[in-house]
MMTF fields as JSON, N, C-alpha, C and O atoms, coordinates in Angstrom:
{
  "mmtfVersion": "1.0.0",
  "mmtfProducer": "UNKNOWN",
  "numBonds": 515,
  "numAtoms": 516,
  "numGroups": 129,
  "numChains": 1,
  "numModels": 1,
  "chainsPerModel": [1],
  "groupsPerChain": [129],
  "chainIdList": ["A"],
  "bondAtomList": [4, 2, 8, 6, 12, 10, 16, 14, 20, 18, 24, 22, 28, 26, 32, 30, 36, 34, 40, 38, 44, 42, 48, 46, 52, 50, 56, 54, 60, 58, 64, 62, 68, 66, 72, 70, 76, 74, 80, 78, 84, 82, 88, 86, 92, 90, 96, 94, 100, 98, 104, 102, 108, 106, 112, 110, 116, 114, 120, 118, 124, 122, 128, 126, 132, 130, 136, 134, 140, 138, 144, 142, 148, 146, 152, 150, 156, 154, 160, 158, 164, 162, 168, 166, 172, 170, 176, 174, 180, 178, 184, 182, 188, 186, 192, 190, 196, 194, 200, 198, 204, 202, 208, 206, 212, 210, 216, 214, 220, 218, 224, 222, 228, 226, 232, 230, 236, 234, 240, 238, 244, 242, 248, 246, 252, 250, 256, 254, 260, 258, 264, 262, 268, 266, 272, 270, 276, 274, 280, 278, 284, 282, 288, 286, 292, 290, 296, 294, 300, 298, 304, 302, 308, 306, 312, 310, 316, 314, 320, 318, 324, 322, 328, 326, 332, 330, 336, 334, 340, 338, 344, 342, 348, 346, 352, 350, 356, 354, 360, 358, 364, 362, 368, 366, 372, 370, 376, 374, 380, 378, 384, 382, 388, 386, 392, 390, 396, 394, 400, 398, 404, 402, 408, 406, 412, 410, 416, 414, 420, 418, 424, 422, 428, 426, 432, 430, 436, 434, 440, 438, 444, 442, 448, 446, 452, 450, 456, 454, 460, 458, 464, 462, 468, 466, 472, 470, 476, 474, 480, 478, 484, 482, 488, 486, 492, 490, 496, 494, 500, 498, 504, 502, 508, 506, 512, 510],
  "bondOrderList": [1, 1, 1, 1, 1, 1, 1, 1, 1, 1, 1, 1, 1, 1, 1, 1, 1, 1, 1, 1, 1, 1, 1, 1, 1, 1, 1, 1, 1, 1, 1, 1, 1, 1, 1, 1, 1, 1, 1, 1, 1, 1, 1, 1, 1, 1, 1, 1, 1, 1, 1, 1, 1, 1, 1, 1, 1, 1, 1, 1, 1, 1, 1, 1, 1, 1, 1, 1, 1, 1, 1, 1, 1, 1, 1, 1, 1, 1, 1, 1, 1, 1, 1, 1, 1, 1, 1, 1, 1, 1, 1, 1, 1, 1, 1, 1, 1, 1, 1, 1, 1, 1, 1, 1, 1, 1, 1, 1, 1, 1, 1, 1, 1, 1, 1, 1, 1, 1, 1, 1, 1, 1, 1, 1, 1, 1, 1, 1],
  "groupList": [{"groupName": "MET", "atomNameList": ["N", "CA", "C", "O"], "elementList": ["N", "C", "C", "O"], "formalChargeList": [0, 0, 0, 0], "bondAtomList": [1, 0, 2, 1, 3, 2], "bondOrderList": [1, 1, 2], "singleLetterCode": "M", "chemCompType": "L-PEPTIDE LINKING"}, {"groupName": "LYS", "atomNameList": ["N", "CA", "C", "O"], "elementList": ["N", "C", "C", "O"], "formalChargeList": [0, 0, 0, 0], "bondAtomList": [1, 0, 2, 1, 3, 2], "bondOrderList": [1, 1, 2], "singleLetterCode": "K", "chemCompType": "L-PEPTIDE LINKING"}, {"groupName": "ILE", "atomNameList": ["N", "CA", "C", "O"], "elementList": ["N", "C", "C", "O"], "formalChargeList": [0, 0, 0, 0], "bondAtomList": [1, 0, 2, 1, 3, 2], "bondOrderList": [1, 1, 2], "singleLetterCode": "I", "chemCompType": "L-PEPTIDE LINKING"}, {"groupName": "ASP", "atomNameList": ["N", "CA", "C", "O"], "elementList": ["N", "C", "C", "O"], "formalChargeList": [0, 0, 0, 0], "bondAtomList": [1, 0, 2, 1, 3, 2], "bondOrderList": [1, 1, 2], "singleLetterCode": "D", "chemCompType": "L-PEPTIDE LINKING"}, {"groupName": "GLU", "atomNameList": ["N", "CA", "C", "O"], "elementList": ["N", "C", "C", "O"], "formalChargeList": [0, 0, 0, 0], "bondAtomList": [1, 0, 2, 1, 3, 2], "bondOrderList": [1, 1, 2], "singleLetterCode": "E", "chemCompType": "L-PEPTIDE LINKING"}, {"groupName": "ARG", "atomNameList": ["N", "CA", "C", "O"], "elementList": ["N", "C", "C", "O"], "formalChargeList": [0, 0, 0, 0], "bondAtomList": [1, 0, 2, 1, 3, 2], "bondOrderList": [1, 1, 2], "singleLetterCode": "R", "chemCompType": "L-PEPTIDE LINKING"}, {"groupName": "CYS", "atomNameList": ["N", "CA", "C", "O"], "elementList": ["N", "C", "C", "O"], "formalChargeList": [0, 0, 0, 0], "bondAtomList": [1, 0, 2, 1, 3, 2], "bondOrderList": [1, 1, 2], "singleLetterCode": "C", "chemCompType": "L-PEPTIDE LINKING"}, {"groupName": "GLY", "atomNameList": ["N", "CA", "C", "O"], "elementList": ["N", "C", "C", "O"], "formalChargeList": [0, 0, 0, 0], "bondAtomList": [1, 0, 2, 1, 3, 2], "bondOrderList": [1, 1, 2], "singleLetterCode": "G", "chemCompType": "PEPTIDE LINKING"}, {"groupName": "ALA", "atomNameList": ["N", "CA", "C", "O"], "elementList": ["N", "C", "C", "O"], "formalChargeList": [0, 0, 0, 0], "bondAtomList": [1, 0, 2, 1, 3, 2], "bondOrderList": [1, 1, 2], "singleLetterCode": "A", "chemCompType": "L-PEPTIDE LINKING"}, {"groupName": "SER", "atomNameList": ["N", "CA", "C", "O"], "elementList": ["N", "C", "C", "O"], "formalChargeList": [0, 0, 0, 0], "bondAtomList": [1, 0, 2, 1, 3, 2], "bondOrderList": [1, 1, 2], "singleLetterCode": "S", "chemCompType": "L-PEPTIDE LINKING"}, {"groupName": "VAL", "atomNameList": ["N", "CA", "C", "O"], "elementList": ["N", "C", "C", "O"], "formalChargeList": [0, 0, 0, 0], "bondAtomList": [1, 0, 2, 1, 3, 2], "bondOrderList": [1, 1, 2], "singleLetterCode": "V", "chemCompType": "L-PEPTIDE LINKING"}, {"groupName": "THR", "atomNameList": ["N", "CA", "C", "O"], "elementList": ["N", "C", "C", "O"], "formalChargeList": [0, 0, 0, 0], "bondAtomList": [1, 0, 2, 1, 3, 2], "bondOrderList": [1, 1, 2], "singleLetterCode": "T", "chemCompType": "L-PEPTIDE LINKING"}, {"groupName": "PHE", "atomNameList": ["N", "CA", "C", "O"], "elementList": ["N", "C", "C", "O"], "formalChargeList": [0, 0, 0, 0], "bondAtomList": [1, 0, 2, 1, 3, 2], "bondOrderList": [1, 1, 2], "singleLetterCode": "F", "chemCompType": "L-PEPTIDE LINKING"}, {"groupName": "HIS", "atomNameList": ["N", "CA", "C", "O"], "elementList": ["N", "C", "C", "O"], "formalChargeList": [0, 0, 0, 0], "bondAtomList": [1, 0, 2, 1, 3, 2], "bondOrderList": [1, 1, 2], "singleLetterCode": "H", "chemCompType": "L-PEPTIDE LINKING"}, {"groupName": "PRO", "atomNameList": ["N", "CA", "C", "O"], "elementList": ["N", "C", "C", "O"], "formalChargeList": [0, 0, 0, 0], "bondAtomList": [1, 0, 2, 1, 3, 2], "bondOrderList": [1, 1, 2], "singleLetterCode": "P", "chemCompType": "L-PEPTIDE LINKING"}, {"groupName": "LEU", "atomNameList": ["N", "CA", "C", "O"], "elementList": ["N", "C", "C", "O"], "formalChargeList": [0, 0, 0, 0], "bondAtomList": [1, 0, 2, 1, 3, 2], "bondOrderList": [1, 1, 2], "singleLetterCode": "L", "chemCompType": "L-PEPTIDE LINKING"}, {"groupName": "GLN", "atomNameList": ["N", "CA", "C", "O"], "elementList": ["N", "C", "C", "O"], "formalChargeList": [0, 0, 0, 0], "bondAtomList": [1, 0, 2, 1, 3, 2], "bondOrderList": [1, 1, 2], "singleLetterCode": "Q", "chemCompType": "L-PEPTIDE LINKING"}, {"groupName": "TRP", "atomNameList": ["N", "CA", "C", "O"], "elementList": ["N", "C", "C", "O"], "formalChargeList": [0, 0, 0, 0], "bondAtomList": [1, 0, 2, 1, 3, 2], "bondOrderList": [1, 1, 2], "singleLetterCode": "W", "chemCompType": "L-PEPTIDE LINKING"}],
  "groupTypeList": [0, 1, 2, 3, 4, 5, 5, 6, 2, 7, 6, 5, 8, 6, 9, 8, 2, 9, 9, 9, 2, 9, 2, 9, 4, 3, 9, 3, 10, 5, 9, 2, 11, 12, 13, 14, 13, 3, 4, 9, 0, 11, 4, 5, 15, 2, 4, 8, 6, 14, 8, 7, 8, 2, 9, 14, 7, 15, 1, 8, 4, 9, 12, 11, 15, 11, 12, 5, 0, 5, 5, 6, 9, 11, 6, 7, 4, 14, 12, 8, 11, 4, 5, 4, 2, 4, 13, 10, 8, 8, 13, 2, 9, 16, 0, 16, 7, 12, 16, 0, 9, 17, 15, 3, 15, 6, 14, 4, 6, 5, 5, 3, 7, 16, 5, 5, 9, 13, 8, 15, 14, 6, 2, 5, 11, 5, 7, 5, 5],
  "groupIdList": [1, 2, 3, 4, 5, 6, 7, 8, 9, 10, 11, 12, 13, 14, 15, 16, 17, 18, 19, 20, 21, 22, 23, 24, 25, 26, 27, 28, 29, 30, 31, 32, 33, 34, 35, 36, 37, 38, 39, 40, 41, 42, 43, 44, 45, 46, 47, 48, 49, 50, 51, 52, 53, 54, 55, 56, 57, 58, 59, 60, 61, 62, 63, 64, 65, 66, 67, 68, 69, 70, 71, 72, 73, 74, 75, 76, 77, 78, 79, 80, 81, 82, 83, 84, 85, 86, 87, 88, 89, 90, 91, 92, 93, 94, 95, 96, 97, 98, 99, 100, 101, 102, 103, 104, 105, 106, 107, 108, 109, 110, 111, 112, 113, 114, 115, 116, 117, 118, 119, 120, 121, 122, 123, 124, 125, 126, 127, 128, 129],
  "secStructList": [7, 3, 3, 7, 6, 6, 6, 7, 7, 7, 7, 7, 6, 6, 6, 6, 6, 7, 6, 6, 3, 3, 3, 3, 3, 7, 1, 1, 3, 3, 3, 3, 3, 3, 7, 7, 7, 7, 4, 4, 4, 2, 2, 2, 2, 2, 2, 2, 7, 6, 6, 7, 7, 3, 3, 1, 7, 7, 7, 7, 1, 7, 3, 3, 3, 3, 3, 3, 3, 3, 3, 7, 6, 6, 6, 7, 7, 3, 3, 3, 3, 2, 2, 2, 2, 2, 2, 2, 2, 2, 2, 2, 6, 6, 1, 6, 6, 7, 7, 4, 4, 4, 4, 4, 1, 7, 2, 2, 2, 2, 2, 2, 2, 2, 2, 2, 2, 2, 2, 2, 2, 2, 2, 2, 2, 2, 2, 2, 7],
  "xCoordList": [29.565, 29.346, 30.729, 31.422, 31.032, 32.35, 31.955, 30.975, 32.658, 32.614, 33.734, 34.903, 33.378, 34.342, 34.605, 33.92, 35.639, 35.985, 36.072, 35.862, 36.387, 36.518, 35.094, 34.926, 34.187, 32.948, 31.876, 30.945, 31.951, 31.141, 30.999, 31.986, 29.824, 29.736, 29.213, 29.016, 29.12, 28.69, 27.327, 27.126, 26.391, 24.995, 24.202, 23.199, 24.528, 23.728, 22.681, 22.037, 22.394, 21.298, 21.268, 20.261, 22.707, 22.767, 22.27, 21.672, 22.529, 22.279, 20.622, 20.188, 19.965, 18.533, 17.985, 16.81, 18.783, 18.317, 18.96, 18.319, 20.221, 20.973, 21.386, 22.051, 20.942, 21.406, 22.911, 23.398, 23.57, 24.989, 25.823, 27.052, 25.205, 25.981, 25.666, 24.479, 26.6, 26.34, 26.991, 27.977, 26.448, 26.663, 27.006, 26.329, 28.184, 28.409, 28.978, 29.771, 28.47, 28.715, 29.159, 28.821, 30.09, 30.273, 30.333, 30.15, 30.568, 30.358, 31.299, 30.93, 32.465, 33.215, 33.355, 33.821, 32.976, 33.272, 32.003, 31.47, 31.504, 30.645, 31.503, 32.341, 31.335, 31.961, 30.908, 29.853, 31.032, 30.246, 30.976, 31.997, 30.578, 31.165, 30.282, 29.098, 31.054, 30.361, 30.707, 31.898, 29.841, 30.119, 29.543, 28.517, 30.269, 29.768, 28.304, 27.8, 27.62, 26.256, 25.663, 26.388, 24.347, 23.652, 23.896, 23.56, 24.412, 24.594, 23.437, 23.538, 22.142, 20.95, 20.571, 19.699, 21.143, 20.802, 21.615, 21.352, 22.585, 23.443, 22.781, 23.079, 21.883, 21.228, 20.386, 20.287, 19.778, 18.94, 19.932, 19.597, 21.013, 22.14, 22.617, 22.704, 22.894, 23.203, 22.341, 22.726, 21.079, 19.972, 19.98, 19.867, 20.109, 19.986, 20.943, 20.649, 22.328, 23.372, 23.446, 23.77, 23.183, 23.075, 24.51, 24.587, 25.572, 26.905, 27.391, 28.358, 26.663, 27.054, 28.478, 29.313, 28.589, 29.827, 29.803, 30.817, 28.622, 28.358, 28.361, 27.633, 29.146, 29.042, 29.059, 29.408, 28.708, 28.729, 30.215, 31.115, 30.428, 31.578, 31.718, 31.019, 32.725, 32.893, 33.955, 35.109, 33.575, 34.417, 34.188, 33.167, 35.046, 35.019, 35.146, 34.898, 35.526, 35.757, 35.159, 34.829, 35.015, 34.463, 35.461, 36.648, 34.946, 35.759, 35.017, 33.798, 35.721, 35.037, 35.533, 36.736, 34.604, 34.852, 34.551, 33.6, 35.393, 35.173, 35.118, 35.78, 34.291, 33.893, 33.878, 33.354, 34.485, 34.267, 32.911, 32.411, 32.337, 31.019, 31.117, 32.057, 30.085, 29.774, 28.894, 27.889, 29.372, 28.465, 27.623, 28.092, 26.458, 25.409, 26.016, 26.796, 25.86, 26.716, 25.661, 26.096, 24.483, 23.561, 23.807, 24.351, 23.426, 23.461, 24.588, 24.697, 25.596, 26.633, 26.713, 27.693, 25.355, 25.27, 25.694, 25.189, 26.434, 26.845, 25.511, 24.466, 25.502, 24.38, 24.465, 23.547, 25.728, 25.993, 27.462, 28.312, 27.773, 29.352, 29.684, 28.875, 30.944, 31.547, 31.353, 30.951, 31.604, 31.287, 29.857, 29.56, 28.905, 27.595, 27.086, 26.281, 27.6, 27.28, 27.872, 27.155, 29.125, 29.818, 28.92, 28.672, 28.566, 27.679, 26.571, 26.453, 25.634, 24.546, 24.702, 23.942, 25.904, 26.251, 26.37, 25.81, 27.056, 27.36, 26.06, 26.077, 25.066, 23.894, 22.968, 22.082, 22.985, 21.85, 22.53, 21.877, 23.717, 24.39, 23.886, 24.143, 23.16, 22.678, 21.201, 20.64, 20.581, 19.204, 19.121, 19.79, 18.305, 17.995, 17.277, 16.266, 17.825, 17.042, 17.415, 17.009, 18.112, 18.646, 19.979, 21.043, 19.731, 20.732, 21.743, 21.535, 22.898, 24.02, 24.32, 24.784, 24.012, 24.213, 23.508, 23.94, 22.246, 21.462, 22.197, 21.807, 23.167, 23.835, 24.653, 25.106, 24.914, 25.619, 24.608, 25.04, 23.383, 22.367, 21.947, 21.847, 21.716, 21.054, 19.574, 19.066, 18.931, 17.58, 16.626, 15.746, 16.87, 16.087, 16.27, 15.309, 17.387, 17.589, 17.12, 16.711, 17.234, 16.561, 15.21, 14.682, 14.473, 13.082, 12.645, 11.689, 13.501, 13.201, 13.421, 12.622, 14.491, 14.47, 13.405, 12.946, 13.005, 11.917, 10.578, 9.765, 10.353, 9.057, 9.24, 8.327, 10.344, 10.521, 10.199, 9.44, 10.823, 10.589, 9.189, 8.765, 8.425, 7.075, 6.127, 5.119, 6.655, 5.95, 6.054, 5.129, 7.222, 7.473, 6.475, 6.052, 6.042, 5.065, 3.694, 3.081, 3.293, 2.041, 2.124, 1.15, 3.146, 3.317, 3.249, 2.591, 3.934, 3.878, 2.438, 2.04, 1.769, 0.439, -0.417, -1.143, -0.387, -1.101, -0.926, -1.825, 0.32, 0.831, 0.198, -0.017, -0.079, -0.569, -2.157, -2.642, -2.905, -4.197, -4.652, -5.84],
  "yCoordList": [43.669, 44.161, 44.79, 45.322, 44.713, 45.412, 46.306, 46.099, 47.41, 48.465, 48.569, 48.616, 48.609, 48.827, 50.278, 50.896, 50.814, 52.269, 52.897, 54.101, 52.084, 52.485, 52.61, 53.401, 51.903, 51.843, 52.665, 53.021, 53.062, 53.939, 55.346, 55.994, 55.728, 56.893, 58.229, 59.418, 57.658, 58.615, 59.173, 60.344, 58.424, 58.902, 58.923, 59.634, 58.259, 58.124, 57.163, 57.008, 56.443, 55.483, 54.419, 53.862, 54.16, 53.122, 53.731, 53.064, 54.98, 55.724, 55.826, 56.108, 55.544, 55.763, 54.449, 54.389, 53.389, 51.983, 51.699, 51.036, 52.183, 51.763, 53.027, 53.969, 52.923, 54.009, 53.809, 54.574, 52.795, 52.591, 53.348, 53.372, 53.889, 54.689, 56.146, 56.47, 57.055, 58.476, 59.342, 58.913, 60.547, 61.495, 62.687, 63.073, 63.35, 64.763, 65.399, 64.807, 66.783, 67.506, 68.822, 69.366, 69.378, 70.841, 71.298, 70.446, 72.531, 73.01, 72.177, 72.048, 71.624, 71.005, 69.474, 68.839, 68.801, 67.417, 66.873, 67.472, 65.605, 64.671, 63.562, 63.028, 63.169, 62.158, 61.112, 61.528, 59.803, 58.726, 57.847, 57.301, 57.643, 56.837, 55.524, 55.556, 54.352, 53.143, 52.565, 52.324, 52.314, 51.652, 50.235, 49.897, 49.516, 47.942, 47.981, 48.723, 47.149, 46.824, 45.584, 44.592, 45.476, 44.047, 43.551, 44.298, 42.446, 41.683, 41.476, 41.425, 41.313, 41.096, 42.136, 41.883, 43.394, 44.418, 44.442, 45.205, 43.602, 43.45, 43.426, 44.149, 42.506, 42.23, 43.369, 43.547, 44.143, 45.228, 46.473, 47.192, 46.561, 47.527, 47.154, 48.043, 45.953, 45.52, 46.032, 46.6, 45.719, 46.113, 47.68, 48.143, 48.369, 49.812, 50.503, 51.573, 49.969, 50.462, 50.624, 49.648, 51.709, 51.78, 51.544, 51.284, 51.616, 51.453, 49.958, 49.554, 49.178, 47.811, 47.766, 46.87, 48.836, 48.841, 48.148, 48.122, 47.559, 46.847, 45.253, 44.712, 44.672, 43.109, 42.509, 43.196, 41.29, 40.63, 40.515, 40.536, 40.402, 40.315, 41.169, 42.161, 40.698, 41.472, 42.671, 42.487, 43.723, 44.777, 45.155, 45.778, 44.833, 44.986, 46.421, 46.692, 47.342, 48.697, 49.737, 49.453, 50.984, 51.969, 52.491, 52.513, 52.973, 53.542, 54.831, 54.968, 55.635, 56.804, 57.0, 56.934, 57.244, 57.483, 59.12, 59.633, 59.832, 61.15, 61.428, 60.753, 62.445, 62.646, 64.174, 64.975, 64.486, 65.95, 66.173, 65.426, 67.303, 67.816, 68.618, 69.38, 68.426, 69.22, 70.397, 70.339, 71.566, 72.773, 73.086, 72.887, 73.546, 74.074, 74.978, 75.765, 75.084, 76.069, 77.18, 78.266, 77.186, 78.499, 79.15, 80.253, 78.511, 79.016, 78.825, 79.565, 77.857, 77.72, 76.568, 76.297, 76.083, 75.411, 73.937, 73.327, 73.334, 71.865, 70.987, 71.382, 70.14, 69.271, 67.781, 67.031, 67.345, 65.876, 65.502, 66.382, 64.344, 64.168, 64.055, 63.775, 64.309, 64.395, 62.858, 62.684, 61.815, 60.447, 60.246, 59.689, 60.647, 60.63, 61.013, 60.325, 62.177, 62.795, 61.951, 61.531, 61.617, 60.715, 59.342, 58.839, 58.925, 57.582, 57.822, 57.127, 58.808, 59.336, 59.51, 59.06, 60.297, 60.661, 59.304, 59.14, 58.266, 57.219, 56.324, 55.471, 56.597, 55.825, 56.571, 55.927, 57.854, 58.505, 59.283, 60.112, 58.975, 59.719, 59.116, 59.712, 57.926, 57.258, 57.784, 57.619, 58.449, 58.835, 60.015, 61.042, 59.782, 60.773, 62.048, 61.91, 63.222, 64.452, 64.955, 66.038, 64.182, 64.628, 65.616, 65.28, 66.746, 67.741, 67.526, 67.799, 67.011, 66.87, 67.963, 67.766, 69.169, 70.287, 70.366, 70.967, 69.627, 69.566, 68.836, 69.015, 68.076, 67.543, 68.455, 68.07, 69.594, 70.796, 71.564, 72.517, 71.296, 72.127, 71.092, 69.871, 71.89, 71.39, 70.937, 71.287, 70.207, 69.826, 71.125, 71.269, 71.983, 73.343, 74.216, 74.81, 74.287, 75.129, 74.236, 74.811, 72.952, 72.038, 72.36, 72.563, 72.44, 72.755, 73.978, 74.081, 75.101, 76.515, 76.495, 77.101, 75.808, 75.889, 75.298, 75.836, 74.143, 73.483, 74.208, 74.133, 74.974, 75.771, 76.904, 77.135, 77.609, 78.658, 78.126, 78.745, 76.962, 76.555, 76.112, 76.211, 75.635, 75.34, 76.578, 76.716, 77.475, 78.729, 79.737, 80.503, 79.69, 80.466, 80.516, 81.571, 79.082, 79.213, 79.912, 80.623, 79.68, 80.207, 81.626, 82.226, 82.256, 83.642, 84.246, 85.26, 83.611, 84.062, 83.929, 84.769, 82.984, 82.747, 83.839, 84.482, 84.078, 85.213, 86.527, 87.32, 86.635, 88.039, 88.33, 89.465, 87.236, 87.391, 87.712, 88.13, 87.522, 87.841, 89.274, 89.58],
  "zCoordList": [13.072, 11.686, 11.352, 12.219, 10.252, 9.48, 8.613, 7.898, 8.559, 7.626, 6.628, 7.011, 5.26, 4.392, 4.069, 3.254, 4.746, 4.641, 3.317, 3.17, 2.317, 1.016, 0.339, -0.589, 0.767, 0.137, 0.695, -0.028, 2.186, 2.926, 2.222, 1.875, 2.055, 1.306, 2.496, 2.243, 3.532, 4.734, 4.626, 4.949, 4.198, 3.906, 5.154, 5.191, 6.122, 7.49, 7.486, 8.524, 6.395, 6.453, 7.45, 7.888, 7.815, 9.071, 10.366, 11.21, 10.489, 11.625, 12.092, 13.209, 11.022, 11.149, 11.658, 12.019, 11.705, 12.058, 13.454, 14.269, 13.765, 14.947, 15.842, 15.411, 17.031, 17.888, 18.404, 19.236, 17.888, 18.282, 17.25, 17.311, 16.416, 15.28, 15.506, 15.548, 15.656, 16.029, 14.901, 14.302, 14.613, 13.518, 14.27, 15.223, 13.799, 14.133, 12.854, 12.122, 12.607, 11.51, 11.951, 13.002, 10.895, 11.188, 9.638, 8.769, 9.324, 7.931, 6.939, 5.771, 7.353, 6.307, 6.484, 5.539, 7.662, 7.845, 8.536, 9.47, 7.987, 8.729, 9.296, 8.569, 10.613, 11.287, 11.562, 12.041, 11.331, 11.691, 12.621, 12.206, 13.829, 14.694, 14.959, 15.292, 14.757, 14.758, 16.139, 16.334, 17.11, 18.423, 18.42, 17.83, 19.095, 19.31, 19.558, 20.401, 18.791, 18.782, 18.968, 19.042, 19.063, 19.14, 17.819, 16.9, 17.532, 16.267, 15.636, 14.41, 16.182, 15.556, 14.666, 13.834, 14.711, 13.799, 12.525, 11.595, 12.521, 11.348, 9.915, 8.965, 9.96, 8.744, 8.206, 6.992, 9.092, 8.79, 8.182, 7.24, 8.797, 8.556, 7.078, 6.231, 6.811, 5.605, 4.466, 3.444, 4.839, 3.866, 3.587, 2.452, 4.617, 4.42, 3.784, 3.252, 3.733, 3.172, 1.585, 0.908, 1.056, -0.512, -1.122, -2.323, -0.405, -0.932, -0.843, -1.49, -0.006, 0.265, 1.134, 1.007, 1.988, 2.732, 4.066, 4.764, 4.459, 5.757, 5.503, 4.671, 6.214, 6.21, 7.581, 8.541, 7.713, 9.038, 9.464, 8.625, 10.699, 11.404, 12.635, 12.844, 13.492, 14.749, 14.778, 14.393, 15.183, 15.469, 16.871, 17.162, 17.758, 19.303, 19.791, 20.965, 18.92, 19.531, 18.617, 17.465, 19.151, 18.298, 17.488, 17.812, 16.289, 15.336, 14.61, 14.711, 13.977, 13.403, 11.96, 11.708, 11.005, 9.505, 9.359, 9.95, 8.572, 8.537, 6.861, 6.073, 6.482, 5.169, 4.924, 5.697, 3.808, 3.451, 2.835, 1.995, 3.339, 2.795, 1.609, 1.383, 0.821, -0.315, -0.044, 0.665, -0.706, -0.218, -1.518, -2.639, -1.324, -2.249, -3.137, -2.6, -4.425, -5.272, -5.167, -5.548, -4.78, -4.608, -3.306, -3.266, -2.212, -0.895, -0.105, 0.873, -0.349, 0.139, 1.589, 2.282, 1.688, 2.897, 2.795, 1.852, 3.504, 3.495, 3.218, 3.736, 2.645, 2.357, 2.224, 2.558, 1.669, 1.532, 1.619, 1.481, 1.821, 1.593, 0.054, -0.831, -0.086, -1.479, -1.968, -3.118, -1.199, -1.696, -1.99, -3.048, -1.148, -1.384, -2.715, -3.342, -3.145, -4.476, -5.438, -6.346, -5.39, -6.388, -6.552, -7.647, -5.545, -5.56, -6.401, -7.41, -6.11, -6.782, -8.28, -9.137, -8.488, -10.107, -10.73, -11.814, -10.162, -10.795, -11.165, -12.052, -10.462, -10.689, -11.44, -12.002, -11.575, -12.35, -13.684, -14.318, -13.987, -15.084, -16.435, -17.481, -16.442, -17.56, -17.798, -18.881, -16.687, -16.905, -17.943, -17.835, -18.874, -19.923, -19.265, -18.577, -19.503, -19.126, -17.58, -17.158, -16.899, -15.623, -15.72, -16.239, -15.187, -15.078, -14.047, -12.864, -14.512, -13.401, -12.425, -11.302, -12.951, -12.194, -10.89, -9.906, -10.966, -9.688, -8.579, -7.425, -8.805, -7.744, -7.014, -5.937, -7.424, -6.751, -5.937, -5.289, -5.882, -5.055, -3.898, -4.021, -2.71, -1.602, -1.942, -3.008, -1.089, -1.48, -1.499, -2.348, -0.555, -0.611, -1.853, -2.341, -2.317, -3.449, -4.867, -5.876, -4.774, -5.77, -5.861, -6.955, -4.581, -4.575, -5.121, -5.889, -4.634, -5.077, -6.643, -7.357, -7.191, -8.555, -9.346, -10.353, -8.859, -9.497, -9.436, -10.357, -8.222, -8.192, -9.205, -9.997, -9.224, -10.234, -11.726, -12.473, -12.083, -13.387, -13.65, -14.802, -12.71, -12.973, -12.972, -13.664, -12.04, -11.97, -13.195, -13.464, -13.912, -14.967, -16.066, -16.539, -16.531, -17.582, -17.178, -17.975, -15.988, -15.295, -15.396, -15.851, -15.037, -15.032, -16.379, -16.614, -17.245, -18.616, -19.258, -20.065, -18.923, -19.466, -18.886, -19.644, -17.687, -16.933, -17.667, -17.948, -17.926, -18.636, -19.957, -20.381, -20.562, -21.894, -21.948, -23.0, -20.874, -20.759, -21.066, -20.964]
}
């Protein structure tokens, strides 16, 4: 398999399919190491990649791609790569009603915000009784 380094967004979808792909993260960087693997997995990896960065071909040695992490604007935890967020933003920017500011929040803070926004009308209604 070949990886187009310009297209890979560091989303980890490929690592869920192949144990020959390893992930390491710290607070600022996600590294994805691609090791030689069984070529029979290539088609599944191509299908799994949302960015179209994987194609058939031989890569005989291991290599690593490194991605800068995005931190949540609320809690400060790293939650996705910058490229991942850019990829998502490009695909959902046309969606009506979507708040682009949600892309700056980790999944946990998004859920908390959504719970609060759904709970607020209930709280107001109960307060009027």
